[in-house]
C-alpha positions as CSV (number, residue, x, y, z in Angstrom):
1,X,78.5,-22.4,16.3
2,X,78.8,-22.3,12.5
3,X,76.8,-19.8,10.5
4,X,75.2,-20.8,7.1
5,X,75.5,-18.1,4.5
6,X,72.9,-17.7,1.7
7,X,73.7,-17.8,-1.2
8,X,76.6,-20.2,-0.9
9,X,79.9,-18.8,-2.1
10,X,80.4,-21.6,-4.6
11,X,76.9,-20.9,-6.1
12,X,78.0,-17.5,-7.3
13,X,81.5,-18.5,-8.3
14,X,80.7,-21.7,-10.2
15,X,81.8,-20.4,-13.5
16,X,83.3,-17.0,-14.4
17,X,81.2,-17.1,-17.6
18,X,77.9,-17.5,-15.7
19,X,75.4,-15.0,-17.2
20,X,74.4,-12.1,-15.0
21,X,70.7,-13.0,-15.2
22,X,71.5,-16.4,-13.7
23,X,73.5,-14.8,-10.9
24,X,70.6,-12.5,-10.1
25,X,68.3,-15.6,-10.0
26,X,70.7,-17.3,-7.6
27,X,70.6,-14.2,-5.3
28,X,66.8,-14.1,-5.4
29,X,66.4,-17.8,-4.6
30,X,68.9,-17.5,-1.8
31,X,67.1,-14.4,-0.4
32,X,63.8,-16.3,-0.4
33,X,65.4,-19.3,1.4
34,X,67.0,-16.9,3.9
35,X,63.7,-15.1,4.5
36,X,62.0,-18.5,5.1
37,X,64.6,-19.4,7.7
38,X,64.6,-16.1,9.4
39,X,60.9,-15.7,9.7
40,X,60.4,-19.3,10.9
41,X,60.0,-19.1,14.7
42,X,61.6,-22.5,15.2
43,X,64.9,-21.2,13.8
44,X,65.3,-18.3,16.2
45,X,67.1,-18.7,19.4
46,X,65.3,-17.9,22.6
47,X,67.2,-15.4,24.7
48,X,66.6,-13.7,28.0
49,X,67.7,-10.4,26.6
50,X,65.2,-7.6,26.4
51,X,66.6,-6.6,23.0
52,X,65.5,-9.9,21.4
53,X,67.7,-11.9,19.2
54,X,71.3,-10.7,19.2
55,X,73.8,-11.4,16.3
56,X,75.6,-14.1,18.3
57,X,72.3,-16.1,18.4
58,X,71.9,-16.1,14.6
59,X,72.5,-19.3,12.7
60,X,72.0,-17.9,9.2
61,X,73.3,-14.8,7.4
62,X,73.0,-13.4,3.9
63,X,76.1,-13.2,1.7
64,X,76.3,-9.5,1.1
65,X,79.6,-9.9,-0.8
66,X,77.9,-11.8,-3.6
67,X,75.1,-9.3,-3.8
68,X,77.5,-6.4,-3.9
69,X,79.5,-8.1,-6.6
70,X,76.5,-8.6,-8.9
71,X,75.3,-5.0,-8.2
72,X,78.8,-3.8,-9.2
73,X,78.6,-5.8,-12.5
74,X,75.1,-4.4,-13.3
75,X,76.2,-0.8,-12.6
76,X,79.2,-1.2,-15.0
77,X,77.0,-2.3,-17.9
78,X,77.0,0.2,-20.7
79,X,74.0,2.3,-21.7
80,X,75.1,3.1,-25.2
81,X,71.8,2.4,-26.9
82,X,68.1,2.1,-25.8
83,X,68.2,-1.7,-25.8
84,X,71.2,-1.8,-23.4
85,X,69.6,0.8,-21.2
86,X,66.4,-1.3,-21.0
87,X,68.4,-4.5,-20.2
88,X,70.3,-2.7,-17.4
89,X,67.0,-1.3,-16.1
90,X,65.5,-4.8,-16.0
91,X,68.4,-6.2,-14.1
92,X,68.3,-3.3,-11.6
93,X,64.6,-4.0,-11.1
94,X,65.4,-7.7,-10.5
95,X,68.0,-6.7,-7.9
96,X,65.4,-4.5,-6.3
97,X,63.3,-7.6,-5.9
98,X,66.1,-9.3,-4.0
99,X,66.3,-6.3,-1.7
100,X,62.5,-6.4,-1.2
101,X,62.7,-10.0,-0.1
102,X,65.5,-9.3,2.3
103,X,63.6,-6.3,3.7
104,X,60.7,-8.6,4.3
105,X,63.1,-10.8,6.3
106,X,63.1,-8.3,9.1
107,X,65.7,-6.0,7.4
108,X,63.6,-2.8,7.2
109,X,66.6,-0.5,6.6
110,X,67.0,-2.0,3.1
111,X,63.9,-0.1,1.9
112,X,66.1,2.9,1.1
113,X,68.5,0.8,-1.0
114,X,65.6,-0.8,-2.8
115,X,64.1,2.6,-3.7
116,X,67.5,3.8,-4.9
117,X,67.8,0.8,-7.2
118,X,64.3,1.3,-8.6
119,X,64.9,5.0,-9.2
120,X,68.3,4.4,-10.9
């Protein structure tokens, strides 16, 4: 059974010169689509397992490589002056929104990551 990943690999790698803000927007939109799919009861497989849905039953997954790459890019931004520091902070807050959406998609362990991004 094929698995659909959100965001699509080609969305993040369209152009090497894609602005970082656009990449973050792509991640946020993909997280919202993923959350809609995961929380929709018609998309979850019914299993006889007492544990509920197991990874083998999932049809959708979030592309963590894309998210990690963008996070790496944001962390490597300079903080030489107050304006650059503000821009980096805004991007980290936007990434925290992505984590918040994913946490709401039944990924409660991401709360610690979101809090670390906000505090950074």
